[in-house]
MARVOLO-598541 format. One record per atom (N, C-alpha, C, O): x, y, z; residue in one letter. Coordinates in steps of 0.05 Angstrom, whole numbers, plus 5000, padded with zeros to 4 digits. Example, Ala and Ser with C-alpha at 12.3 -4.5 7.8 and 13.67 -1.06 7.14 Angstrom:
BEGIN
526448865156A524649105156A526449345156A528549345169A525749555142S527349795143S525850015157S526850235161S
% end
This chain:
BEGIN
464850884801Q466850694810Q469250844820Q469851064812Q470750714838V472950844851V475450824833V475950624820V476951044833Q479551054819Q481651114840Q481251264859Q484050994837L486151014857L488651134846L489451064823L489951314861V492351444852V494351434875V493951554897V496651294871E498651274891E500751494889E501151604867E502051564911S504251754911S506051694935S505351534953S508351824935G510151794958G512551624954G514251604972G512651484932G515051324927G517451484922G517351734919G519751354921G522251494916G524651324923G524451074926G526951454924L529451314930L530251374959L530251604968L530851164974V531551195002V533751005009V533950794997V535451075028Q537550895037Q536450685056Q534350725069Q537750455056A536950245074A536850345103A538550505112A534750265117G534350365144G532550605146G531650685167G531950725123G530350965122G527350905121G526550675124G525851115118S522951095119S521651245095S522751435084S519351145088L517651285068L514751245076L514051045089L513051435068R510151395071R508851425044R508951625030R507451205037L505951205012L503051295018L501951235039L501851424998S499051505000S497651394976S498751374954S495051344979C493351254957C490751404961C489251364980C490151584942V487751734943V485651614924V486251554901V483251584935A481151464919A479051674912A478351844928A478151654887S475951834879S473351694885S473251444887S471151844886G468551724891G467751714920G469451704938G465251704924R464151724952R463951454965R463151434988R464651234951T464250974962T466850854974T466950624981T468951034977F471450934988F471050795014F472350585019F469450905032M469250785058M467850515058M467850375078M466750435036N465450175034N467449955028N466749715030N469850025020Y471749825010Y473949765030Y474949945045Y474749515031D477349445043D479449545024D479049565000D481749605035M484049705019M486549545025M486849435046M488249535005A490749375008A492949504993A492549664975A495349425000W497849484986W499049224977W499249034992W499949224952F501549004941F504049124929F504349364925F505948954923R508449044910R509348834890R508748604892R510848934871Q511948754851Q514748854842Q515049074833Q516648684846A519348734838A519848614810A518448424803A521748724795P522248614768P522848314769P524548224785P521548164752G522047884750G520747714773G521247474774G519247844790K518047704812K514947724811K513847904797K513647554825E510747554826E509847784845E511247874862E507347864840R506148064858R505947954886R505247724890R506648124905E506748034933E504748204950E504748444948E503248074967F501548204986F503248345007F505048225018F502548595013V504048745033V502248795058V503148725080V499948905054A498248965077A495349025068A494949105045A493448985086Q490749055080Q489449165105Q490249115128Q487349325101I485849445122I482849435116I482049495093I481249365135A478449355131A477149625127A478449835133A474749635116W473449885110W473150055135W473350305134W472849925158S472550075183S475150175195S475250345212S477350055185G479950125196G480649965221G482749995233G478749785230K479149645255K480649385252K481449275273K481149295228S482549045224S484649085203S484249205182S487048985209T489249005190T490648725188T490448565206T492148695167D493648445163D496148525147D496048705131D498348375151Y500848435138Y502148185127Y501847965138Y503648225106G505348005096G507647955115G508448145129G508547715116D510647645135D513147805132D514547875152D513847885108S516348025103S516348315112S518448435114S513948425119V513848705127V512748735156V512648965166V511948525168K510848545195K512848675214K515148605215K511848865230G513549005249G514949245237G516149395252G514949265211R516349495198R514449685183R514849925182R512249575172F510349735157F507749755172F507049575188F506349975168T503750025181T501850135160T502450335147T499550005158I497450105140I495350255156I494750175179I494350465145S492250625159S490550755138S491250755114S488250865146R486550995127R485151225141R484651225165R484351415124D482851645133D480451665114D480751775092D478151565123N475851565105N474851845098N473651885077N475352035116A474452305110A476052425087A475152605073A478552325083K480252425062K480452225038K481952275020K478852015040N478951805018N481851715013N482651674990N483351675034T486151615031T486951375048T486151345071T488651205037V489950995052V492951035051V494051125031V494250975073Y497151025076Y498650765081Y497550575091Y501150775074L502950555081L505550685092L507150795077L505850665118E508250775131E510350545131E509850325141E512650605119M514750395116M517250485130M518350695124M518050335150N520350395166N522450165163N521749945154N524850225171S527050025170S527149895142S527249655140S527050055122L527049955095L529549805088L531749865097L529149595072K531349415063K531449425033K529549485020K533749365021P533949354992P531949164980P530949214958P531248954994E529248764983E526448874983E524548744973E525949104995D523349234993D523049394967D520849494961D525149404951T525049544926T522949414907T523149174902T521049574898A518949464881A517149694873A517349914883A515349634855A513049814849A510849744869A510149504872A509749944882Y507749894902Y505049984891Y504750204880Y503049814894Y500349864884Y498349854906Y498449684923Y496450044906C494150014924C491849894909C491649914885C490149764924A487849624913A485449654931A485649684955A483149664918A480549674933A478949424927A479049324905A477549334947G475949104943G474349024968G473949184986G473448774968L472048674991L473248404998L473348224981L474148385022G475548135030G478148115015G479848295017G478447905000T480847864984T480147894954T481747824937T477847994948N477048044920N477848334913N476248524918N480248374902W481248644896W480548704867W481548574848W478848904863F477848954836F478449234825F477749294803F479749394841R480749654831R483649684839R484349634862R485249774820W488049804825W489050074816W488050194797W491050174830G492350424822G494550364802G494950134794G495850574793Q497850554772Q500650484784Q502450414769Q500950504810G503450434823G505250664828G505250864814G506950634848T509050824854T511550664861T511550464875T513850764850Q516350614853Q517750684879Q518050914886Q518650474893V520250504917V522950364912V522950134905V525050514915T527750404911T529350444937T529650674946T530450224948V531950244972V534850174966V535449944956V536650354970S539550314964S540950194989S540250265011S542950034984S544449915006S546850085014S548250015032S
% end
């Protein structure tokens, strides 16, 4: 079964950029769709972006469209989230997930992103 480890979070000023990475163990990574979610304290988990196993299809939450880009490198078992024009409201713990369609059944431990104003 696949295990996921996120990295790349940190503290950044508003308007800045960060790139998150999620490395998956196991040889079945390329069989899974991948996604990023986030959760801020006191708020529900929010969908950020997803990418199909082939990398040919992506989807984004309304709040990040035009600012975030999801990509994957199946040779490296890695999915990325490039985040630009960051806003304080982007502050959250970011989690990657593996699944099929919208059935996300593997989750990472999360990486914290904090955007200062």
